[in-house]
C-alpha atoms as one frame of an Amber mdcrd trajectory, in Angstrom:
protein
  35.122  61.197  26.611  37.148  58.954  25.218  37.498  55.590  27.391  40.993
  54.749  27.005  43.331  53.747  29.483  44.516  57.156  29.852  41.583  58.419
  31.060  40.725  55.627  33.770  41.411  55.254  37.458  43.911  52.856  38.547
  41.062  50.821  39.579  39.704  50.720  36.011  42.796  50.543  33.619  42.723
  46.761  34.108  39.081  46.394  33.595  36.905  46.708  30.512  33.177  47.613
  30.999  30.884  46.208  28.417  27.745  47.568  28.408  24.982  44.614  27.331
  21.756  45.573  25.785  19.207  42.943  26.007  15.889  42.625  26.460  14.738
  41.599  30.145  10.714  42.681  29.627   8.430  43.035  26.697   7.748  40.176
  24.057  11.471  39.679  23.552  12.312  39.184  26.985  12.078  35.638  26.397
  15.209  36.000  25.351  16.842  38.040  27.969  18.714  35.336  29.753  19.856
  33.366  27.204  21.776  36.353  26.169  22.997  37.196  29.433  24.490  33.889
  29.802  25.772  33.282  26.740  27.692  36.893  27.193  28.427  35.672  30.617
  30.422  32.674  29.313  32.089  34.372  26.969  33.048  37.048  29.060  34.579
  34.091  31.441  36.175  32.269  28.726  37.969  35.821  27.534  39.013  36.361
  30.914  40.317  33.112  31.101  42.651  33.736  28.317  43.777  37.118  29.434
  40.720  39.121  28.817  40.873  41.925  26.199  43.904  43.985  25.796  45.121
  42.496  29.467  41.500  43.882  30.697  39.307  41.706  32.715  35.572  41.696
  30.984  32.831  42.544  32.806  29.299  43.263  31.981  27.237  45.662  32.805
  23.273  44.473  31.877  20.924  47.202  30.227  17.354  46.356  29.425  17.252
  46.665  26.078  13.460  45.785  26.180  12.742  49.490  27.578  11.498  51.879
  24.957  13.914  53.014  22.119  14.625  56.264  23.266  15.118  55.324  27.260
  17.395  52.597  26.326  19.250  55.586  24.438  19.231  58.005  27.168  20.659
  55.248  29.140  23.102  53.586  27.133  24.494  56.986  25.595  24.871  58.237
  29.700  27.042  55.239  30.854  29.454  56.142  27.365  29.502  59.793  28.295
  30.367  59.277  31.778  33.213  56.834  30.706  31.491  54.184  32.694  31.436
  51.436  29.621  34.236  51.033  27.272  31.987  49.153  24.305  28.325  47.905
  23.767  27.572  44.770  22.668  24.283  43.145  22.465  20.948  41.576  21.015
  17.912  44.038  20.913  15.218  45.119  18.201  16.210  47.601  15.516  13.767
  50.277  16.807  16.412  50.501  19.917  19.648  49.976  17.624  18.415  53.270
  15.388  17.644  55.231  18.503  20.996  54.197  19.916  23.546  53.917  16.960
  23.783  57.821  16.190  23.669  58.855  20.180  27.454  56.552  20.289  28.956
  56.693  16.729  32.501  56.878  16.913  32.739  56.722  20.443  32.815  53.574
  21.515  32.546  50.022  19.602  28.952  48.714  19.270  28.777  45.371  18.567
  24.759  44.481  17.085  24.142  41.179  17.290  20.321  40.667  16.185  19.286
  39.247  12.569  18.064  42.338  11.276  16.635  43.955   8.123  20.343  45.131
   6.737  21.544  48.548   5.604  23.443  49.804   9.113  26.447  51.869   8.520
  26.828  54.187  11.486  30.615  54.913  12.451  31.787  52.276  15.123  28.780
  49.625  14.328  29.567  46.270  13.669  26.760  43.662  13.224  27.379  39.909
  13.684  23.715  38.929  12.472  22.300  37.587   9.348  20.385  39.869   7.088
  17.361  39.308   5.074  19.268  39.383   1.466  21.476  36.685   3.126  18.865
  34.375   4.458  15.454  35.352   3.229  16.087  34.759  -0.703  17.530  31.326
  -0.567  15.229  30.301   2.112  11.865  31.818   0.360  13.174  29.946  -2.664
  14.313  26.787  -1.478  10.727  26.477   0.305   9.197  27.742  -3.153  10.865
  25.051  -4.894  10.488  22.026  -2.164   6.754  22.465  -1.389   5.315  24.460
  -4.069   4.176  27.538  -2.074   3.400  30.416  -4.110   1.368  32.738  -2.152
   2.916  34.408   0.423   1.263  36.313   3.150   3.587  38.522   5.720   2.636
  38.815   9.455   4.604  41.082  11.388   5.361  43.185  14.697   4.708  46.649
  13.758   7.958  48.185  13.775  11.215  48.482  11.697  12.384  45.224  10.774
   9.452  43.821   9.748   8.237  47.093   7.922  11.488  46.491   5.760  11.800
  43.169   5.822   8.218  42.969   4.140   9.224  45.021   1.459  12.026  42.697
   0.632   9.897  39.809   0.553   7.866  41.158  -1.615  10.718  40.739  -4.790
  11.950  38.063  -3.283   8.409  36.346  -3.845   8.429  37.787  -7.438  11.922
  35.872  -7.901  10.123  32.610  -6.810   7.681  32.901  -9.623   5.122  33.756
  -6.535   3.734  36.766  -5.152   2.756  38.708  -1.735  -1.228  38.390  -1.453
  -1.488  40.039   1.911   0.638  41.693   4.599  -0.595  42.066   8.504   1.164
  44.141  10.960   0.226  43.857  14.479   1.598  46.020  17.707   3.878  44.327
  19.867   2.897  42.737  23.010  -0.668  41.715  20.822  -2.519  38.677  22.868
  -5.394  38.111  20.362  -4.543  36.612  17.101  -7.912  35.174  16.111  -8.238
  38.334  13.360  -4.786  37.866  11.934  -5.256  34.095  11.431  -8.903  34.639
   9.616  -7.243  37.235   7.465  -4.610  34.570   6.069  -7.110  32.223   6.147
  -9.302  34.376   3.867  -6.293  35.850   1.492  -5.539  31.864  -0.132  -1.951
  32.136   1.317  -0.026  28.794   1.236   2.907  30.372   2.959   3.381  32.901
   5.918   6.478  34.855   6.373   6.297  35.410  10.232   8.309  38.459  11.449
   7.181  38.663  15.061   8.758  39.284  18.033   9.261  37.047  20.635   6.259
  35.779  22.494   3.928  37.228  19.965   5.451  34.635  17.522   4.582  31.849
  20.020   0.947  33.399  20.170   0.495  33.508  16.622   1.698  29.392  16.545
  -0.792  28.341  19.074  -3.782  30.451  17.262  -2.455  29.217  13.733  -2.183
  25.584  14.640  -5.623  25.898  16.614  -7.372  27.425  13.222  -5.845  24.407
  11.469  -4.100  26.491   9.017  -0.733  23.994   9.714  -2.675  21.890   7.436
  -2.368  23.654   3.978   0.049  26.707   5.063   3.595  26.334   5.755   5.715
  29.148   7.889   8.908  30.556   7.760  10.590  32.568  10.469  14.081  34.255
  10.379  13.517  34.856  14.542  12.556  31.547  15.387  14.865  29.912  18.177
  14.349  26.957  20.192  12.638  29.012  22.786  10.163  29.917  20.835   9.939
  26.367  19.511   9.268  25.352  23.213   7.037  27.720  24.063   4.995  27.486
  21.452   4.674  23.742  21.994   5.532  20.370  19.641   1.698  20.660  18.453
   2.143  23.935  16.856   5.451  23.368  15.246   3.940  21.493  12.145   4.877
  23.213   9.017   7.290  25.552  10.646  10.676  26.503   8.989  13.104  28.883
  10.268  16.424  30.567   8.732  19.545  31.349  11.057  23.211  31.271  11.133
  23.054  29.144  14.465  21.016  26.063  15.864  21.587  24.351  18.806  21.155
  20.843  16.394  23.582  22.601  14.353  26.167  19.415  14.341  29.875  21.003
  14.048  32.574  20.639  16.113  32.492  24.601  17.018  28.866  24.294  17.977
  28.915  20.930  19.710  31.811  22.008  21.714  29.812  25.633  23.160  26.558
  23.145  23.504  28.768  21.292  25.742  30.625  24.356  27.604  27.261  26.455
  28.104  25.215  23.103  29.461  28.188  22.397  31.867  28.512  25.973  32.988
  24.820  26.578  33.465  23.492  23.220  34.084  19.956  21.819  32.783  18.225
  24.212  34.315  19.202  26.796  32.442  17.360  28.085  29.054  18.792  26.626
  25.774  21.282  29.160  23.964  19.404  29.475  20.849  20.686  31.477  17.998
  19.915  34.827  19.556  21.314  33.949  23.015  24.325  32.831  21.125  24.752
  35.640  18.972  25.546  37.788  22.153  28.587  35.253  22.518  29.519  35.953
  18.751  29.413  39.544  20.159  31.903  39.294  22.601  34.452  37.099  20.069
  34.223  39.902  17.685  34.727  42.300  20.130  37.967  40.856  21.126  39.189
  40.021  17.645  38.684  43.843  16.950  40.524  44.953  19.899  43.126  42.458
  19.547  43.955  43.171  15.358  43.559  47.024  15.830  45.163  47.313  19.363
  43.050  49.234  21.030  39.055  49.977  21.755  39.619  53.332  19.898  36.861
  53.460  16.638  37.798  53.263  13.547  36.661  52.639   9.758  35.129  49.068
   8.900  37.510  46.844   8.039  38.736  47.441   4.731  39.883  45.105   1.623
  42.995  44.301   2.964  42.461  44.233   6.873  41.428  41.119   7.647  39.528
  40.429  11.070  38.310  36.873  11.777  37.918  34.741  14.499  36.299  31.160
  15.446  33.524  30.494  17.462  30.371  28.080  17.557  29.234  29.083  14.233
  32.812  28.294  12.999  35.230  30.420  11.169  34.101  33.888  10.665  35.690
  36.868   9.060  34.320  40.297   9.218  33.740  41.862   5.713  32.918  46.069
   5.910  31.037  46.460   9.353  29.163  42.970   9.021  30.383  39.141   9.790
  30.244  36.778   7.076  29.123  33.396   8.142  27.099  30.184   7.035  23.133
  30.177   6.984  20.994  27.276   7.324  17.166  26.743   6.284  15.798  24.262
   9.527  12.312  21.944   9.695  11.021  22.331  13.453  10.544  18.619  14.607
   8.353  18.618  17.741  10.958  20.469  20.067  13.844  21.173  17.803  15.131
  21.861  14.720  16.185  19.720  11.671  18.485  21.432   9.739  18.056  20.422
   6.004  19.817  22.904   3.807  22.897  25.702   4.135  21.920  28.590   2.215
């Protein structure tokens, strides 16, 4: 069933319903509220400018923290019923892999998470950073500036960390180093003592952290409690200010992150977004962070796609002669194929904030 105006009731023709798929439970639930508030702000600002295709944008929140098949069933059901016109959200790669084939070529699906790369399902557009874009230059810069050579990968046991770990082996070699050990743990691991001891035993001087949400927080605390931060740096492509705050200032020494957005990014676009977010939701709201802010980007891309193509119809990725671009908190961005091109940064944790040290 196609969600076009011709098939909508009069009450629906002026409304564009978007399934916002974000984690509300599990280790990634720590990001859920930031994602929802960022998406809400995007919808409100789009609506203030006339909406998307002159239709008011409304959110239909779906818990992306449930089991991947359960999430896919729920969202595919909404699409089949014509109850949503598009899908946007941050959720893990296991959910994306379950969902994408179920809604391929039916509605636009804007996936906003940093991920392992390689997604080519028709109708899926990606705003997040990929491993090749950010991990290789981040590892190289750390090797050059700190002299680290012996990497240990610590990741959650699902598709993104597993695929990224394989990529990291090649990148480590290109940096005149090697991956000396890899440890994968189940989601929601409570005790990281054995993992920390294994990192210590392998003699690593750098840890590539590929842990999801709260698992990264628990690892940071255990890592620091064991004193490993004094001899071993940590690099994460999945660490935002919410995780930094949850880990605590004492667990931030020697912690580095790579991302396309940080709350400390001092550009006019990011400063404006931060001001609007704080004004709308107040001091008690969680920081947007790169993961929450990615949902804001997702709605901007949805609007840019619809405006450029004149409809929400799903068609081929942006070709070489098709320009789909917009300006948002991450600056001026352009869609190449089905991936968004963006600036990326390396940042060092400084207590409870990130200090950006380089553009990748």
